[in-house]
C-alpha angles and dihedrals in degrees: 000000000000090000090053092051091048089051092052090050092052093048090049091053092049092050091049092053089052089054094049115120136199109248095202109118094003116137112234123191113200123187116209086018100145100083146004117010093353092057091046090052090050089052092052092050089047090053089055091053099256125149113240137220113184126188129185140145093243109077095186092054090047092053091051091048091050092053092050094048095045088053085062090056096256125144105235136182121185129198132185101233137161105209090205089067112075093199093056091046093051091048091051093049092046094050094045091048092049091051101042101024097244146345116261101177130028120197113192102201108140114121149144135208128216114185128192144099117291095257091060094052126093134203088256091060089058093043092050091050093048093045093056105030100037110018090037090058090045094049095049094042094051091048094053098036101080094061092045091051091048091053092041089228141083145113127240118192117191117195105211125154145238080257085071090060101035118031106227123212115254091018100078098135091047095046093045091055093043092050088054091048092051092050092049093046096048091047090051090056091064097038097050102038092092089055093058093251119134119208120200121198109204116202110186126184120213114328135195099228099141089237096109088096088068094054115118112234118201131209137016093295092060093128092056091047091049093049093053093043093048095048092054094039097052109033112102092222091062102029144041129231118258088237095058092042090052091052091054092047095050090046089053091050091050092050095041090234115184093218135017112188109188124209128017094253090056092049092050093045094050094048096042093049091048094049102032111020090157088065097045097047096064090047091054091046089052090050091051091050092052095053108087105243110113096111097032110112100148115134096198123121123223130185115236090242088059093051099059120143133187088266095053090047093051128100089259091078098031093115091060094050092064122079115230113282107233100166127036106164126345113221115199113283093356134111115218129191119168132179137135133198135188089221113072105164128124134146120216120195 
């Protein structure tokens, strides 16, 4: 039995190497590419010689990202685009295609997080999460797909989450949208294989992207929620740097991997929940009971940056307060991306 499994693993690795592509000159469209993980992914593609198309709702952030990436020698186009609006998505794809001649790789990365106990959440919290992290993926995919099908080639990379494999307490809107994204992405893998299009479902664990300050905290206990969320999201023992995560993601895109599960805790959680959900469920229930939220019924929303506490401002979470460093020093005619992480675990399949 073990020999058979080992044989399957070897065959899978050989097939992946045959599917590997050279990224130099490839056109990569990245949603949510102006900061955090999206910007780190853009930097990794730039290092490989790809041409970049970034879209985001924040024009100022996009302009700053464009300057950084162009300093690396990358060709970059940026577009203000709300992925929840099909017309804006189609316009972005059309303009990028006209300029570069086509889109070879699509990275669906845009996302939001609303955290809070169920009684503090509203229907709009769920709708906002679904609109960006499911319908946004759908809109962009359907806009790019016709040209990929016509060429019989292309790569689609969907950034989901371990929250799309294990539903986490106090993150119900986020997990609901990510579960939908995982289902859509995995279904696309099967549907599009005959068209020569490879779909990669990326399932990251916790990442130190610096974007936790933009998280929406719900309820009157938002400072407590933010403190717990920030501690887990920024500590190296529980999370991975955006730089390292981006390297894994770009490697998966190059190989055409079906799945990239980032961090050992995420791998263990996904497999344990799939094999023994009756064991995982009580642990999650226990976690939910420990977090102070019983009497919190406030419906207000608070940005993470407005929910800071002495703990979140302390040196303990300093890693998470820094955006990913893409550029250190730019030598003439060289592209430089540097970043190290204590967590170096990813599974490609």
